[in-house]
C-alpha positions in Angstrom: 42.8 -34.1 -6.6 39.5 -36.1 -7.2 39.2 -36.4 -3.8 38.8 -32.8 -3.9 36.4 -32.9 -6.7 33.9 -34.9 -4.9 34.2 -33.3 -1.7 33.4 -30.1 -3.8 30.5 -32.0 -5.6 28.7 -33.1 -2.3 29.0 -29.5 -0.7 27.2 -28.3 -3.7 24.9 -31.1 -4.2 23.8 -30.5 -0.6 23.7 -26.7 -0.9 21.3 -27.1 -4.0 19.1 -29.4 -1.8 19.2 -26.8 0.9 18.2 -24.4 -1.2 15.3 -26.2 -3.1 13.9 -26.8 0.2 14.4 -23.2 1.1 12.3 -22.4 -2.3 9.8 -25.2 -1.8 9.1 -23.5 1.3 8.6 -19.9 0.1 6.4 -21.1 -3.1 4.0 -23.5 -0.7 0.6 -22.6 -0.5 0.3 -20.7 3.1 -1.6 -22.9 5.7 -3.9 -20.2 6.5 -5.3 -16.7 4.8 -3.2 -13.7 5.5 -5.2 -11.5 7.8 -4.8 -7.8 8.8 -5.4 -6.9 12.3 -6.0 -3.4 13.4 -6.7 -1.9 16.9 -10.1 -2.2 18.4 -12.7 -0.3 16.7 -10.8 1.4 14.0 -13.7 0.8 11.0 -16.0 2.1 13.7 -13.6 5.3 14.0 -13.2 5.6 10.3 -16.9 5.7 9.7 -17.3 8.0 12.5 -14.9 9.9 11.1 -16.5 10.2 7.5 -20.2 10.6 9.2 -18.2 14.0 11.0 -16.7 15.2 7.4 -20.4 14.7 5.6 -21.8 16.7 8.5 -19.0 19.4 8.3 -19.4 19.2 4.7 -23.1 20.0 5.0 -22.8 22.8 7.1 -20.4 24.6 4.9 -23.0 24.4 2.1 -25.2 26.9 3.7 -22.5 29.0 4.6 -22.8 32.7 2.7 -20.7 33.6 -0.2 -20.0 36.3 -2.6 -17.8 35.8 -5.5 -17.8 37.4 -9.4 -16.6 35.0 -11.7 -16.2 36.5 -15.2 -15.2 34.4 -18.0 -14.1 31.2 -16.4 -14.1 27.5 -17.8 -15.7 25.4 -15.1 -12.3 23.7 -13.8 -11.2 27.2 -13.1 -14.6 28.1 -11.2 -14.1 24.5 -8.9 -10.4 25.5 -8.4 -11.1 29.2 -7.3 -14.0 27.6 -5.2 -11.8 25.2 -3.9 -9.1 27.5 -3.4 -11.4 29.5 -0.9 -13.6 27.2 1.2 -11.3 24.0 1.6 -13.6 21.7 -0.4 -13.1 19.7 -3.2 -15.6 20.4 -6.1 -15.3 18.0 -9.4 -17.6 18.8 -12.2 -19.4 15.5 -12.8 -22.1 14.8 -16.3 -25.4 12.9 -15.3 -25.4 9.1 -16.0 -24.9 8.5 -19.8 -24.4 12.2 -20.2 -21.4 12.7 -22.9 -19.4 16.1 -22.2 -17.3 18.1 -24.5 -15.3 19.5 -21.6 -13.8 22.3 -24.3 -17.1 23.5 -25.3 -18.9 23.8 -22.3 -20.0 27.5 -21.8 -18.0 29.6 -19.7 -18.8 31.0 -16.1 -20.0 34.3 -15.3 -21.4 35.2 -12.2 -21.7 37.4 -9.5 -23.5 36.3 -6.5 -23.6 38.2 -3.4 -24.4 36.5 0.1 -26.1 33.2 -0.7 -25.3 29.8 0.1 -22.7 27.9 -1.3 -25.3 25.6 -2.1 -27.8 27.7 -4.2 -24.5 29.2 -5.6 -23.2 26.0 -7.0 -27.1 25.2 -8.3 -26.7 28.6 -10.7 -23.4 27.4 -12.1 -24.6 24.3 -12.7 -28.0 25.8 -14.4 -25.1 27.9 -16.8 -22.5 24.9 -17.8 -25.6 22.0 -17.3 -23.2 19.9 -15.4 -23.7 18.7 -11.9 -20.7 19.8 -9.4 -20.1 17.4 -6.6 -18.3 18.4 -3.3 -16.2 15.4 -2.1 -15.4 16.4 0.9 -12.6 18.5 2.5 -9.5 19.1 -0.3 -6.6 17.0 0.5 -2.8 18.8 0.7 -0.1 17.1 -1.1 3.2 16.1 -0.1 4.5 19.2 -1.3 2.0 21.5 0.9 -0.3 22.8 -2.0 -3.5 21.2 -2.8 -4.4 18.3 -4.7 -3.7 19.6 -7.8 0.0 19.6 -7.1 0.6 23.7 -7.4 -0.8 23.2 -10.7 -2.6 26.5 -12.0 -4.6 27.3 -14.9 -7.9 25.1 -15.8 -7.9 21.5 -16.9 -5.1 19.7 -18.6 -2.7 20.6 -20.6 -4.3 23.4 -23.6 -4.7 27.1 -22.9 -4.0 28.1 -19.0 -3.3 24.6 -18.1 0.1 23.8 -18.0 3.0 22.7 -15.4 5.2 25.3 -13.6 5.0 28.2 -16.0 1.5 28.7 -16.1 
């Protein structure tokens, strides 16, 4: 019986020693820094795509638009423009400007056959906030827009809820 216990002890000691060596190998500092390898010219291809996207956005800003907004929040305006143009619009305060988003003036504006760029300038004048075009609107995993299919304006509050709004 004693012999078996001794063998078991040696077995446990051998296992512990091998586990300790494996643990030490896993936690040891790597010999060289990690690297990520990508195909040749990937960075250049991405930069070129960014240039093409920016050029496409600039071209779309020169397109003529017509719309009639009546008493809409800036978030609702941005969403309607996004739905119509497939561009992502984001209201942004000027540097250092504090905005009470709930108390911004509502947008009531009718434009016919003006450039999108000029229409945005008119909206900016009404609400006092710059509207930044962030590029092409992205689709989410569910096939909807970047807002995840949520309708209404803003986060919560009137008209900003989830599935029921």
